[in-house]
C-alpha positions as CSV (number, residue, x, y, z in Angstrom):
1,X,48.5,-19.3,6.3
2,X,44.9,-19.0,7.3
3,X,42.6,-17.4,4.7
4,X,39.8,-14.9,5.4
5,X,37.4,-17.7,4.5
6,X,38.4,-19.8,7.5
7,X,40.0,-17.3,9.9
8,X,38.8,-17.6,13.5
9,X,37.6,-14.5,15.3
10,X,40.2,-12.6,17.4
11,X,39.2,-11.3,20.8
12,X,38.8,-7.8,19.3
13,X,36.6,-9.1,16.5
14,X,34.5,-11.0,19.1
15,X,34.1,-7.8,21.2
16,X,33.0,-5.9,18.1
17,X,30.6,-8.6,17.1
18,X,29.2,-8.5,20.6
19,X,28.7,-4.7,20.3
20,X,26.9,-5.2,17.1
21,X,24.6,-7.8,18.6
22,X,23.8,-5.4,21.5
23,X,23.0,-2.6,19.0
24,X,20.7,-4.9,16.9
25,X,18.9,-6.1,20.0
26,X,18.1,-2.5,20.9
27,X,17.1,-1.9,17.3
28,X,14.0,-4.0,17.7
29,X,13.0,-1.8,20.6
30,X,13.6,1.3,18.5
31,X,11.4,0.0,15.7
32,X,8.6,-0.8,18.2
33,X,8.9,2.7,19.8
34,X,8.5,4.4,16.4
35,X,6.0,2.0,14.8
36,X,2.8,3.7,16.3
37,X,3.8,7.0,14.6
38,X,6.0,6.0,11.7
39,X,4.7,3.1,9.5
40,X,7.0,0.1,9.1
41,X,8.1,0.4,5.4
42,X,8.5,4.2,5.8
43,X,11.0,3.5,8.6
44,X,12.9,0.9,6.4
45,X,13.0,3.3,3.4
46,X,14.2,6.2,5.5
47,X,16.9,4.1,7.1
48,X,18.3,3.1,3.7
49,X,18.0,6.5,2.0
50,X,19.5,8.6,4.8
51,X,21.9,5.9,5.8
52,X,23.3,5.9,2.2
53,X,23.8,9.7,2.4
54,X,25.7,9.3,5.6
55,X,27.9,6.6,4.2
56,X,28.6,8.6,1.1
57,X,29.8,11.5,3.2
58,X,32.1,9.2,5.1
59,X,33.4,7.8,1.8
60,X,34.1,11.4,0.6
61,X,36.0,12.2,3.8
62,X,38.2,9.2,3.4
63,X,38.7,9.8,-0.3
64,X,37.7,6.3,-1.3
65,X,37.1,5.4,-4.9
66,X,33.7,3.9,-5.6
67,X,33.4,3.9,-9.4
68,X,35.9,1.5,-10.8
69,X,36.1,-1.7,-12.9
70,X,36.4,-4.2,-10.1
71,X,33.8,-6.8,-11.0
72,X,31.5,-5.9,-8.1
73,X,28.5,-4.5,-10.0
74,X,26.5,-7.7,-10.5
75,X,27.1,-9.2,-7.1
76,X,26.5,-5.7,-5.6
77,X,23.1,-5.4,-7.3
78,X,22.3,-8.9,-6.1
79,X,23.0,-8.1,-2.4
80,X,21.1,-4.9,-2.8
81,X,18.0,-6.7,-3.9
82,X,18.5,-9.3,-1.1
83,X,18.9,-6.5,1.4
84,X,15.6,-4.8,0.2
85,X,13.8,-8.2,0.3
86,X,15.1,-9.0,3.8
87,X,13.7,-5.8,5.3
88,X,10.5,-5.8,3.3
89,X,9.8,-9.3,4.8
90,X,10.9,-8.3,8.3
91,X,8.8,-5.1,8.5
92,X,5.7,-6.6,6.9
93,X,6.0,-9.9,8.7
94,X,6.1,-8.1,12.0
95,X,2.6,-6.8,11.3
96,X,1.2,-10.4,11.3
97,X,3.4,-12.2,13.9
98,X,4.8,-11.5,17.3
99,X,8.3,-10.0,17.9
100,X,9.4,-13.1,19.8
101,X,8.4,-15.5,17.0
102,X,10.0,-13.1,14.5
103,X,13.3,-13.2,16.3
104,X,13.2,-17.0,16.3
105,X,12.8,-17.2,12.5
106,X,15.0,-14.3,11.4
107,X,17.9,-15.7,13.5
108,X,17.8,-19.0,11.6
109,X,20.2,-17.1,9.2
110,X,23.4,-18.7,10.6
111,X,22.0,-22.1,9.5
112,X,21.6,-20.9,6.0
113,X,25.1,-19.5,6.1
114,X,26.6,-22.8,7.4
115,X,24.7,-25.0,4.9
116,X,25.4,-22.6,2.0
117,X,29.1,-22.5,2.9
118,X,29.4,-26.2,2.2
119,X,28.9,-25.4,-1.5
120,X,30.1,-21.8,-1.9
121,X,32.9,-21.8,0.7
122,X,34.0,-25.5,1.1
123,X,37.1,-24.6,3.1
124,X,34.9,-22.9,5.8
125,X,33.7,-26.2,7.3
126,X,32.5,-27.1,10.8
127,X,33.5,-30.1,12.8
128,X,31.1,-32.1,15.0
129,X,31.6,-29.9,18.1
130,X,31.1,-26.7,16.1
131,X,27.8,-28.2,14.7
132,X,26.8,-29.1,18.2
133,X,27.6,-25.5,19.3
134,X,25.5,-24.1,16.5
135,X,22.6,-26.4,17.4
136,X,23.0,-25.5,21.1
137,X,22.8,-21.8,20.4
138,X,19.6,-22.3,18.3
139,X,18.1,-24.4,21.1
140,X,18.8,-21.5,23.5
141,X,16.7,-19.2,21.2
142,X,13.9,-21.8,21.2
143,X,14.1,-22.0,25.0
144,X,14.0,-18.3,25.4
145,X,11.0,-17.6,23.2
146,X,9.2,-21.0,23.0
147,X,8.1,-22.9,19.9
148,X,5.3,-21.3,17.8
149,X,1.9,-22.3,19.0
150,X,0.1,-25.0,17.1
151,X,-3.1,-22.9,17.1
152,X,-1.5,-20.0,15.1
153,X,-3.8,-18.2,12.7
154,X,-3.1,-18.2,8.9
155,X,-1.9,-14.6,9.1
156,X,0.5,-15.5,11.9
157,X,1.8,-18.4,9.9
158,X,2.2,-16.1,6.9
159,X,4.2,-13.7,9.1
160,X,6.3,-16.6,10.4
161,X,7.1,-17.7,6.8
162,X,8.0,-14.1,5.8
163,X,10.4,-13.9,8.7
164,X,12.0,-17.2,7.9
165,X,12.5,-16.1,4.3
166,X,14.1,-12.8,5.7
167,X,16.6,-15.0,7.6
168,X,17.3,-16.9,4.4
169,X,17.9,-13.5,2.6
170,X,20.3,-12.4,5.3
171,X,22.2,-15.6,5.1
172,X,22.3,-15.4,1.3
173,X,23.6,-11.8,1.5
174,X,26.5,-13.0,3.7
175,X,27.4,-15.8,1.3
176,X,27.3,-13.6,-1.8
177,X,29.6,-11.1,-0.1
178,X,32.0,-13.8,1.0
179,X,32.1,-15.8,-2.2
180,X,32.4,-13.0,-4.8
181,X,34.5,-10.0,-5.6
182,X,32.7,-8.0,-2.9
183,X,35.0,-9.7,-0.4
184,X,37.9,-7.8,-1.9
185,X,36.3,-4.3,-2.0
186,X,35.7,-1.8,0.8
187,X,33.0,-2.4,3.4
188,X,31.6,1.0,2.6
189,X,31.1,0.1,-1.0
190,X,29.4,-3.2,-0.1
191,X,27.0,-1.3,2.2
192,X,26.3,1.4,-0.4
193,X,25.2,-1.2,-3.0
194,X,22.6,-2.4,-0.5
195,X,21.4,1.0,0.7
196,X,21.3,2.7,-2.7
197,X,19.3,-0.2,-4.2
198,X,17.0,-0.9,-1.3
199,X,16.1,2.8,-0.5
200,X,14.2,3.5,-3.7
201,X,12.7,0.0,-3.8
202,X,11.3,0.3,-0.2
203,X,10.1,3.8,-0.9
204,X,8.1,2.8,-3.9
205,X,6.6,-0.2,-2.0
206,X,5.7,2.0,1.0
207,X,4.0,4.5,-1.3
208,X,2.1,1.8,-3.2
209,X,1.0,0.2,0.0
210,X,-0.6,3.5,1.1
211,X,1.7,4.2,4.1
212,X,1.4,7.8,5.3
213,X,2.4,10.0,8.3
214,X,-0.8,11.1,10.1
215,X,1.1,13.7,12.2
216,X,4.6,14.9,12.9
217,X,6.3,12.2,15.0
218,X,7.1,12.7,18.6
219,X,10.7,13.2,19.8
220,X,10.9,9.6,21.0
221,X,9.8,8.3,17.5
222,X,12.3,10.6,15.8
223,X,15.1,9.6,18.1
224,X,14.2,5.9,17.6
225,X,14.4,6.4,13.8
226,X,17.7,8.2,14.0
227,X,19.1,5.4,16.2
228,X,18.2,2.9,13.5
229,X,19.6,5.1,10.7
230,X,22.8,6.7,12.1
231,X,24.0,4.1,14.4
232,X,22.6,0.8,13.2
233,X,22.7,1.3,9.4
234,X,25.7,3.7,9.0
235,X,28.0,2.2,11.6
236,X,27.1,-1.3,12.7
237,X,26.3,-2.6,9.2
238,X,29.5,-1.2,7.8
239,X,31.4,-2.8,10.7
240,X,29.5,-6.1,10.1
241,X,30.5,-6.3,6.4
242,X,34.1,-5.5,7.3
243,X,34.1,-8.5,9.7
244,X,32.5,-10.7,7.1
245,X,35.3,-9.8,4.7
246,X,38.0,-10.7,7.2
247,X,36.8,-13.7,9.2
248,X,34.9,-17.0,8.8
249,X,31.3,-16.3,7.8
250,X,30.0,-19.4,9.6
251,X,31.6,-18.5,12.9
252,X,30.7,-14.9,12.6
253,X,27.1,-15.6,11.8
254,X,26.7,-17.8,14.9
255,X,27.2,-14.6,17.0
256,X,23.8,-13.3,15.7
257,X,22.1,-15.8,18.0
258,X,22.9,-13.4,20.8
259,X,20.8,-10.6,19.3
260,X,17.3,-11.8,20.1
261,X,18.3,-12.6,23.7
262,X,19.8,-9.1,24.0
263,X,16.7,-7.7,22.4
264,X,14.6,-9.3,25.2
265,X,16.9,-7.7,27.8
266,X,16.5,-4.3,26.0
267,X,12.8,-4.8,26.0
268,X,12.9,-5.4,29.8
269,X,15.0,-2.3,30.6
270,X,13.4,0.1,28.1
271,X,9.9,-1.1,27.6
272,X,9.4,-2.8,31.0
273,X,8.7,-6.2,29.5
274,X,8.9,-9.2,31.9
275,X,11.8,-11.6,31.6
276,X,10.9,-15.3,31.6
277,X,12.6,-17.7,34.0
278,X,14.0,-19.5,30.9
279,X,16.0,-16.4,29.9
280,X,19.1,-17.2,32.1
281,X,19.3,-20.8,30.9
282,X,18.8,-19.8,27.3
283,X,21.6,-17.2,27.5
284,X,23.9,-19.8,29.0
285,X,23.1,-22.2,26.1
286,X,23.8,-19.6,23.5
287,X,27.1,-18.6,25.1
288,X,28.3,-22.2,25.4
289,X,27.3,-22.8,21.8
290,X,29.3,-19.8,20.7
291,X,32.3,-21.0,22.6
292,X,32.1,-24.3,20.8
293,X,31.6,-22.7,17.4
294,X,34.5,-20.3,17.8
295,X,37.1,-22.6,19.4
296,X,40.2,-23.3,17.4
297,X,40.1,-26.5,15.4
């Protein structure tokens, strides 16, 4: 019988993963739309705090039990700190580097998952064709966005490093959830550990860094923040952690290569950004890579 550590994605799970990637691609656009009026870390803190309140309401409606002796406290605190660190690095790193370069480095997360799985989840292994698929998907990202320029300033390089560390934190979160008692608890509880811990941490950091609202945000900025909070945090993250608990972490993480490409498409349709000629070829590389990663062994 196939365990949750190695279980291949079903068509329904693949469709849900695709929906999540589309949502996360639009999330980058939502952050950009709100950024001129709502500072970066204030956005991140609001998402965690209000997202936690929404998830708690959902837990109450379902009658789920959160406080129990199930061995999840320590790993839950760890993923909460990793979650806070991930979004601190993403939001601050975007101040110093471009969105395209940010996407390239953050979505190195599947490599951290695959490499980490060799030690923490030894049964969740890749064969040669699956490694080739993972490499092909990453090459598609490189093709779409281009390699970082050699003439990058120190601040851009610092931003790049922060985004790469954010990708590592995302990968580490996935591995901790998969390899500990968090894999046997509800996805709502897994998400609440991250939101309840990250919310106050990000709020304090935003206050210490001097972030302030200069005026009441416009309807577009408010709608963008609500999209990030209600849909992305309260729904898509809960669905993502449920998928992680049920399917192979390595195969599932490979799907996240779609997100930056979908983010480019969202930028084109919402922000009017120009699509590069390499986009179609890059998308094909990513999709072929995903087929190889998720094929039955």
